[in-house]
Structure formats: structure tokens, C-alpha cells
N, C-alpha and C positions, 0 to 999 in steps of 0.2 A: 796493836803489839804486842803490850805486854799480856793480854787475854791467850793471845795466841802463842807466847814463849813456855807458862806457865802450862797450858796443855801439852806443849810438846815437852814440857819438864815430867806431866804428870804422865805421859803416854812411856815415856823413856823407864820411869821409875819401876811404871806397873810389868811393864815389860820383864825388866830386870829381879825384880818376887816372881812373873810368873818362873822365866827361867831356873830361880831359884826352887822353888814352891815342885818343878817339876825335876831337876836333882836330889831333893829330898824322896820324892816320892819312887824314884829307881831306887834308891836308896833302900826305902822300906820294901820294896816290889823284891828286890836282892835279899832280903833277907827272910821273909816271909818265905821262897824259894829255898832258901837254905835250913830254913827252920821245916820246912814239910821234906825235905830230902833226909 
């Protein structure tokens, strides 16, 4: 029980982190686009 709970928390954490990284990547891409223009 505890192991599966820990895995679930880890997956939730990593998915949240992945979405944060994706947002940061989009921000950086927008900045690069603005600089290029």
C-alpha cells in the first residue's frame, strides 16, 4: 500500500514538474522568437 502511494506521489510530482518545464520552454522559445524578429 505505502509503496504504491509513494509511486503515485512521485508520478504526480514529476508530471507537475514536466508541465512546469514545458511552460518554461515555451517562455524561452517565445523570447528567442522575439529576439530573432
